[in-house]
N, C-alpha and C positions, 0 to 999 in steps of 0.2 A: 504493500500500500504506500509506503514512504516514497518509493521510486515513482509510482504513478502520480502521487501528489506533487512531487518535484517537477514532473514533466507536464503538469497541468492536465492530466488525463483523468477521466471519470473513474471512480472506484467501483469494483464489482459489488453488485447488490447481494450476491449470494455466493458462498464458497462451498464446494462439495469434495469430500475426501472418501475414496472407496476403501473397502477392506482388502483382506488377503485371501487367497485360495489355499486350501490344504488338499491333500489327496489321501483318501481312505483314513482320514483323521491324523495324518502326519504332515509336518511342514515339508513343503516342496523344496528340494535342494539337489544339486549335482552329486553331492556326496552320498545321498540316499538312493540316487538313481531313479527317482520317481518324477522327473520333470515331464510335464505334459506338453507335447508338441501340438499347437492348435491346428496346424495344417493336417497332421495325421488324424486328429480328432474329427475334423470335418470330412476327411476322406472316408473314415471308418463309419461314421454315423449319419453324415449329411450336414450341410451348412445350417439349414433351418432347424433341424433337430438339435444341433449344438446350441444355436442361439436360444431356442426355447428353454432348454435345460438351464443354461447359465442365467437367464433372466428370471426364471421362475424359482430357482432354488436359493437365491441369495437376496437378503435385504440390503439394499445399497447402504454402505457405511459400515456394515458388519462383515465379518469373515464368512467364507463359504467353503464347503467341502465337496470335492468331486469324487465320484465313485462310478466306475463303469457299470456296475450292477444297478445303481440308482438311476443312472442315465437311461439305461435300457427300459427299466420299469416305468419311468416317468414318460418317456416318449411313447411306449406301447400303450400305456393306460390313457393318457390325455390326448394324444394325437391320433394314433392308429385306431384304438378301440372306440374312442368317444367321438372326436371330431371327424376323422376320416370315414369311419363306419356310418355315422349319421348322414354324411353327405352322399356316400356311395349307395347306401340302401334306399334313401329317399329318391335319388335320381334314377336308380334302377327301376323302382316302382313306377315312376313317371314315364320313363322310356318304354317300359313294357305295357303299361295300361292306359296311357294318355296320348297315344298316337305320337310319341316321341316329341311332345311339346308341353310347355308349362300349362297346367290345368287351370280352368276358370273357377275361381272360388265362389261359394254361395254366401249366404249370410253368416257372419262370424258369431260364434257362441261366446259365452263368458270365458271359457277356457282358452279359446283362440285369442281373444282380446288381451287376456292376461299375459300370455307368452309374447305376443306382439309388443305389448307395452314394455316388457322387460328389454326387448331388443331395441326399442325406440329410445330408451333412457340409457342405453349402454354407453354411448359416447360421453354423456355428461358424467357418468360414474367413473369411467376410465380416465377422463381428463383430469379429475381431481387427483388421481394417483400419479399421473405424469407430472403434474405441477409440483408435487412433493418428492419427485424422484423415487417413489415407491413402485418401481416397475414390477416387482414380484406380486404386488396387489393388483396391478393391471392384469397380469397373467391369471391370477386367481379369479378375478371377476369374469374374464373370458371363459375360463374353464367352467365356472358356475353357470354361465349362460348356456353352454352346450349340455351340461348335465340336466338343466331344467328342460331343455328342448328334447333330449332323449326321453326323459320321463313323460313329457307331453305326448310324443308320438307313440310311446308304448301304451299309454292309457287310452289314447284315441284309436289306436290300432286300425289304421286305414286298410291294412291287408285283410282284415275281417269284414269291415263295412263295405269293401269293394264289391262284394256279391249282393249285399242287402240294401246298401245305400251308397251308390257310386258317387253321387253328388257330394255327400259328406266326406267321402274318402278324398275326393279332389280338393276339397277345402282344406282338409288337414295337411295334405301334401303341399299345397300352396303356402300355407302358414309356415311350415318348416323351411321351405325354400326362401321365403322372405326373411326369416330369422337368420338363415345362413348367409344371406346377402349382407345384412348388417354385421354379422360376426366376422365374415371373411374380410370385409373392408377394414374393420378394426383390428384384425389379426395381421394386417400388412406390415406394421412396424416391427412385429415380432418374428414372423415367418413369411417374408415377402414373396418368395418364389412359390411356396406351397399355397399361400392365400390366393395368389393370382391364378394358379392352376384351377382352384376350386371356383373362382369367379368366372373363369372360362367355361367350366362345366355347367355353371348356372346360367350361362348366356348373358352375363352382365357386360354391357359395352365397356370397352377399355377407357372411354372418356367419361365414365360414370362411376368411378371407383375411389373418389376422394371423400374425405369426411363431410364435405359440403353436400354430398349426395345421400347422406344418411337422413332422409326425410321421406314422407309418404308420397312426395311428388315423383319419386324415382323407383316406386315399387316394381318388382319383377312383372314384366308384361305377359299376361295370359296369352297363350297361343304361340309364344316364341318357341322355335324349334330348339332342341338340345341334342348334343351328340351322345354317342354311347358312353356311359360313365366309365371312368377308370380309377383305380386306386391311387391315392396321392401319397399315403404314408405306409410304406412296407413295414411290416413288423420286424423289429430288431431281434436278433438271437441273443438270449440270455447267456452271458459269458460263463464258461465252465470254471470250476474252482481252480483248475490247473492254470488257465489263462489269467485268472485274477491274481494268483500267486506270482506268476511270471511278470505281470505288469507292475507289481509293487517294487 
């Protein structure tokens, strides 16, 4: 600050100091031989997967611990099993049962409006976390949104109502797709490549993916064609005990 004041330059309004990383509970050092190569980490698990783990597992300002096993469990649980599976199974039902196009929704029920409201307030809630550099809470909020949506689709079970009430099934699928639109746009700062792949699958135009498009004016257009769904997050293999020992 003294040098800035002497130069007549404005002082920073906020300073932030990050913590340290440990590996499997131990200090990272050359002598221990447990240094983590970030390039190898990204090649092994994927860039987005690595970003997701690092930003979700550490409270900025505090120390964090890296573990291959925790990395695999975290990515498989939150990305492959929850987000990726929700996107793929919903789009697969749409592709198979709705003429390969976004279905037209009917009147929204109380349950539909509740999950849509959660998505529509997502930007406000995550913005508060970013303003405080609590990126891990940003991630937790996104995970909670996907958990809520998975619960919603399981309870509404469009695969069952498809035979008895196809209009209702179409509405449920549309609601999930719209929630995914909000979620994927807000996931872009965390997992940019994967989030944009999912937005491609949803048919969201490339020029409608900013935070400014998180309004009801840009809802997914019914009748828009979709391509055949593809998996975005391959499941990672849980490292064997032998590999864990060798990596330490």
